[in-house]
C-alpha positions as CSV (number, residue, x, y, z in Angstrom):
1,A,186.8,109.2,106.6
2,K,189.6,111.4,108.8
3,G,189.9,110.6,113.2
4,S,189.6,114.5,113.8
5,V,185.9,113.9,111.5
6,I,185.2,110.6,113.6
7,R,186.2,112.6,116.8
8,S,183.9,115.2,115.7
9,L,181.1,112.6,114.7
10,L,181.1,111.2,118.1
11,Q,181.3,114.4,120.0
12,R,178.1,115.1,117.8
13,H,175.9,112.1,118.8
14,V,177.5,112.0,122.4
15,G,175.6,115.4,122.5
16,S,172.4,113.7,121.9
17,L,173.1,111.2,124.1
18,A,173.4,113.3,126.4
19,D,169.7,115.6,125.3
20,G,168.5,111.6,125.4
21,K,168.5,111.4,121.9
22,S,170.3,108.4,120.3
23,P,169.7,109.0,116.0
24,I,172.3,106.3,115.1
25,Q,174.0,102.9,115.8
26,F,177.6,103.0,116.3
27,S,179.4,99.3,116.8
28,G,183.6,99.1,117.0
29,V,183.7,101.6,119.1
30,S,184.3,102.7,123.0
31,V,183.7,106.0,124.2
32,N,183.8,107.7,127.8
33,W,182.1,111.0,127.9
34,K,181.3,114.0,130.3
35,R,178.1,117.0,130.9
36,Q,180.9,120.0,131.0
37,G,180.5,122.8,131.2
38,G,176.8,123.0,129.9
39,G,178.4,120.4,126.9
40,V,180.0,117.4,126.9
41,S,183.2,116.4,126.4
42,L,185.2,113.3,125.0
43,E,187.6,111.2,127.6
44,S,188.5,108.5,126.1
45,V,187.6,107.1,122.4
46,M,188.5,103.9,121.1
47,I,188.1,102.2,118.3
48,G,188.4,98.7,117.2
49,G,189.5,98.5,120.7
50,A,193.1,101.5,119.7
51,P,193.0,104.5,120.5
52,L,191.5,107.3,117.9
53,D,193.8,108.8,116.0
54,D,192.7,111.7,114.7
55,E,195.1,111.7,111.9
56,K,194.5,107.9,111.0
57,V,192.0,107.7,108.0
58,Y,189.4,105.3,109.2
59,T,187.2,103.1,106.8
60,F,183.7,102.6,108.1
61,G,180.3,100.7,107.0
62,T,176.2,102.6,106.8
63,S,173.6,102.4,104.8
64,D,172.9,104.5,101.4
65,F,169.7,106.0,104.1
66,V,172.2,106.7,106.3
67,I,174.9,108.4,103.0
68,D,171.9,109.5,101.6
69,Q,170.8,111.9,104.2
70,A,174.8,112.1,105.6
71,E,174.4,116.1,107.0
72,K,171.3,115.0,108.7
73,Y,172.5,111.9,110.7
74,L,176.3,112.3,110.8
75,G,176.9,115.9,110.6
76,F,179.2,115.7,107.3
77,T,179.5,114.3,104.0
78,P,181.9,111.6,103.1
79,S,184.2,111.7,100.6
80,G,185.8,108.8,99.1
81,V,182.3,107.1,99.6
82,S,181.8,103.3,97.5
83,S,178.9,101.6,97.0
84,T,178.5,98.0,96.8
85,T,175.0,95.4,96.2
86,T,175.3,93.2,98.5
87,T,172.8,94.8,101.6
88,I,173.2,94.5,105.1
89,F,170.3,92.0,105.8
90,E,172.4,89.9,103.0
91,A,175.7,90.3,104.6
92,L,173.7,89.5,108.4
93,I,172.6,86.3,106.4
94,V,176.1,85.4,105.1
95,K,177.2,86.0,108.5
96,A,174.4,83.7,110.5
97,R,175.3,81.1,108.1
98,K,178.6,80.7,108.9
99,E,179.1,81.8,112.5
100,K,175.6,80.2,114.0
101,Q,174.5,83.4,116.5
102,L,174.8,86.4,116.7
103,A,175.8,88.8,118.8
104,A,176.5,92.7,118.8
105,P,176.6,93.5,122.5
106,T,176.4,97.5,123.5
107,A,177.3,97.5,127.1
108,A,180.4,100.0,127.1
109,R,180.0,101.8,123.6
110,F,178.8,104.7,125.1
111,T,180.1,105.0,129.4
112,E,178.9,108.7,130.8
113,V,181.8,109.1,133.4
114,H,181.7,111.4,136.3
């Protein structure tokens, strides 16, 4: 998806966080946001440690459950969706066998700033 579409997705997610909801999980992102004028604003967005580029096309992964209900969970229907026969569980098993330990720190993924 184009960076501008990812930005809209993150804006939508931050709005949910501000309302005390967290509909989906993210990894590889770091977003600083604040409440402003009855809504929320994204102050900074990093993807894989680099600033989000609205013109760049990004590839991301999710489950078929989310893709099958993309409008509900993402707020848009992504184009160019490709599928694999490998499940998320199977991919995690391969990763765990290879790395022996899995860690998914959640700190600083979404940080409200004042």
